[in-house]
Backbone as CSV, one residue per row, in Angstrom:
resi,resn,N_x,N_y,N_z,CA_x,CA_y,CA_z,C_x,C_y,C_z
1,MET,-50.990,43.304,37.053,-52.276,43.873,37.437,-52.333,45.321,36.962
2,TYR,-53.520,45.754,36.560,-53.709,47.134,36.119,-53.551,48.098,37.273
3,ASP,-53.110,49.320,36.945,-53.177,50.398,37.922,-54.506,51.117,37.694
4,CYS,-54.827,52.081,38.543,-56.121,52.769,38.459,-56.326,53.440,37.108
5,GLU,-55.322,54.081,36.582,-55.460,54.782,35.309,-55.855,53.823,34.194
6,ASN,-55.167,52.689,34.115,-55.493,51.699,33.081,-56.864,51.082,33.313
7,CYS,-57.198,50.844,34.559,-58.496,50.261,34.881,-59.628,51.199,34.466
8,VAL,-59.513,52.463,34.837,-60.560,53.437,34.525,-60.753,53.550,33.015
9,ARG,-59.673,53.480,32.265,-59.780,53.546,30.803,-60.541,52.353,30.229
10,ARG,-60.543,51.244,30.935,-61.186,50.023,30.448,-62.626,49.847,30.944
11,LEU,-63.071,50.669,31.875,-64.382,50.448,32.487,-65.527,50.504,31.478
12,ASP,-65.500,51.459,30.570,-66.561,51.524,29.555,-66.599,50.241,28.734
13,GLN,-65.436,49.764,28.365,-65.367,48.538,27.574,-65.844,47.340,28.385
14,LEU,-65.546,47.322,29.664,-66.011,46.241,30.529,-67.532,46.255,30.617
15,VAL,-68.097,47.418,30.863,-69.550,47.554,30.960,-70.215,47.153,29.649
16,ASP,-69.599,47.497,28.537,-70.164,47.187,27.217,-69.792,45.786,26.724
17,LYS,-69.094,45.020,27.564,-68.684,43.642,27.231,-67.833,43.592,25.957
18,GLU,-66.869,44.509,25.873,-66.007,44.596,24.694,-64.581,44.118,24.963
19,LEU,-64.311,43.607,26.155,-62.960,43.153,26.490,-62.823,41.656,26.267
20,SER,-61.602,41.234,25.991,-61.320,39.805,25.876,-61.334,39.176,27.276
21,GLY,-61.375,37.868,27.320,-61.384,37.157,28.600,-60.230,37.547,29.515
22,PRO,-58.982,37.540,29.004,-57.850,37.923,29.854,-57.931,39.381,30.333
23,GLU,-58.445,40.267,29.480,-58.584,41.673,29.883,-59.627,41.809,30.987
24,VAL,-60.717,41.075,30.869,-61.757,41.094,31.906,-61.171,40.626,33.230
25,GLU,-60.394,39.565,33.188,-59.770,39.044,34.407,-58.860,40.086,35.050
26,GLU,-58.051,40.759,34.237,-57.141,41.782,34.764,-57.912,42.920,35.425
27,VAL,-58.967,43.387,34.761,-59.755,44.479,35.331,-60.412,44.017,36.623
28,HIS,-60.974,42.811,36.633,-61.633,42.311,37.838,-60.636,42.112,38.983
29,LEU,-59.429,41.721,38.673,-58.405,41.622,39.722,-58.166,42.982,40.360
30,HIS,-58.068,44.000,39.529,-57.850,45.347,40.062,-59.065,45.808,40.861
31,LEU,-60.266,45.568,40.332,-61.474,45.984,41.032,-61.585,45.312,42.399
32,GLY,-61.132,44.074,42.493,-61.175,43.354,43.766,-60.275,43.969,44.823
33,ALA,-59.299,44.755,44.395,-58.349,45.350,45.330,-58.497,46.861,45.471
34,CYS,-59.370,47.478,44.682,-59.439,48.939,44.659,-60.882,49.421,44.805
35,GLY,-61.195,49.962,45.946,-62.537,50.460,46.208,-62.926,51.627,45.319
36,ASP,-61.984,52.522,45.036,-62.303,53.677,44.190,-62.719,53.240,42.784
37,CYS,-61.969,52.353,42.191,-62.299,51.887,40.844,-63.587,51.059,40.852
38,THR,-63.801,50.301,41.914,-65.045,49.534,42.033,-66.241,50.460,42.079
39,ARG,-66.147,51.554,42.811,-67.244,52.529,42.862,-67.491,53.138,41.487
40,ARG,-66.429,53.459,40.765,-66.591,54.002,39.411,-67.264,52.988,38.495
41,TYR,-66.836,51.735,38.612,-67.426,50.676,37.798,-68.908,50.526,38.103
42,ARG,-69.273,50.472,39.369,-70.684,50.338,39.748,-71.501,51.530,39.251
43,PHE,-70.903,52.715,39.316,-71.588,53.902,38.820,-71.850,53.777,37.322
44,GLN,-70.820,53.412,36.571,-70.972,53.304,35.118,-71.952,52.201,34.742
45,GLU,-71.895,51.106,35.464,-72.810,50.002,35.212,-74.258,50.442,35.489
46,GLY,-74.460,51.148,36.603,-75.785,51.647,36.944,-76.282,52.674,35.945
47,LEU,-75.397,53.532,35.489,-75.762,54.538,34.498,-76.212,53.878,33.196
48,LYS,-75.476,52.884,32.747,-75.850,52.184,31.519,-77.205,51.512,31.689
49,ARG,-77.435,50.891,32.842,-78.715,50.238,33.103,-79.853,51.268,33.098
50,LEU,-79.613,52.415,33.720,-80.613,53.479,33.764,-80.943,53.974,32.364
51,ILE,-79.935,54.175,31.556,-80.145,54.644,30.184,-80.952,53.612,29.393
52,ARG,-80.620,52.358,29.592,-81.304,51.291,28.869,-82.796,51.250,29.215
53,VAL,-83.140,51.387,30.481,-84.540,51.267,30.890,-85.322,52.559,30.713
54,SER,-84.636,53.679,30.659,-85.356,54.949,30.608,-85.831,55.309,29.207
55,GLY,-85.243,54.721,28.185,-85.651,55.040,26.827,-85.433,56.504,26.526
56,SER,-86.466,57.169,26.119,-86.339,58.575,25.742,-86.763,59.528,26.856
57,GLU,-87.077,59.000,28.032,-87.470,59.870,29.137,-86.269,60.675,29.623
58,ARG,-86.537,61.862,30.113,-85.483,62.707,30.658,-85.237,62.312,32.116
59,ALA,-83.988,62.236,32.493,-83.641,61.899,33.871,-84.077,63.024,34.801
60,PRO,-84.481,62.678,36.031,-84.855,63.715,36.999,-83.685,64.661,37.266
61,ASP,-84.005,65.905,37.597,-82.965,66.915,37.818,-81.974,66.498,38.896
62,ALA,-82.464,65.890,39.981,-81.571,65.468,41.068,-80.564,64.435,40.567
63,LEU,-81.009,63.505,39.759,-80.113,62.493,39.197,-79.109,63.134,38.259
64,ARG,-79.577,64.043,37.425,-78.670,64.721,36.498,-77.580,65.469,37.254
65,GLU,-77.931,66.097,38.371,-76.943,66.824,39.176,-75.938,65.857,39.807
66,ARG,-76.431,64.721,40.318,-75.520,63.721,40.899,-74.559,63.203,39.840
67,LEU,-75.055,62.982,38.635,-74.188,62.515,37.544,-73.117,63.550,37.223
68,ARG,-73.512,64.821,37.175,-72.521,65.879,36.923,-71.428,65.864,37.982
69,GLU,-71.829,65.725,39.251,-70.850,65.708,40.342,-69.929,64.497,40.234
70,GLN,-70.480,63.337,39.909,-69.670,62.133,39.772,-68.674,62.260,38.619
71,LEU,-69.093,62.856,37.542,-68.223,62.993,36.388,-67.091,63.994,36.638
72,LYS,-67.292,64.919,37.566,-66.228,65.868,37.925,-65.136,65.192,38.750
73,ALA,-65.501,64.139,39.493,-64.549,63.470,40.408,-63.457,62.755,39.676
């Protein structure tokens, strides 16, 4: 099973559907046992969805500030 460091490194690839089947399983096993990594995954997934739907619109200032804070963590 992945540790947090390995899991976090794979989250972008998971969100972008760039992992192989076995890699997806390993990451999901870790996410099932780790709340911190699950929160990071949900954040990244939500961010990608927001970017996809927003097109060229600028994100609201409050959202931009929350993103900055999350990225510092």
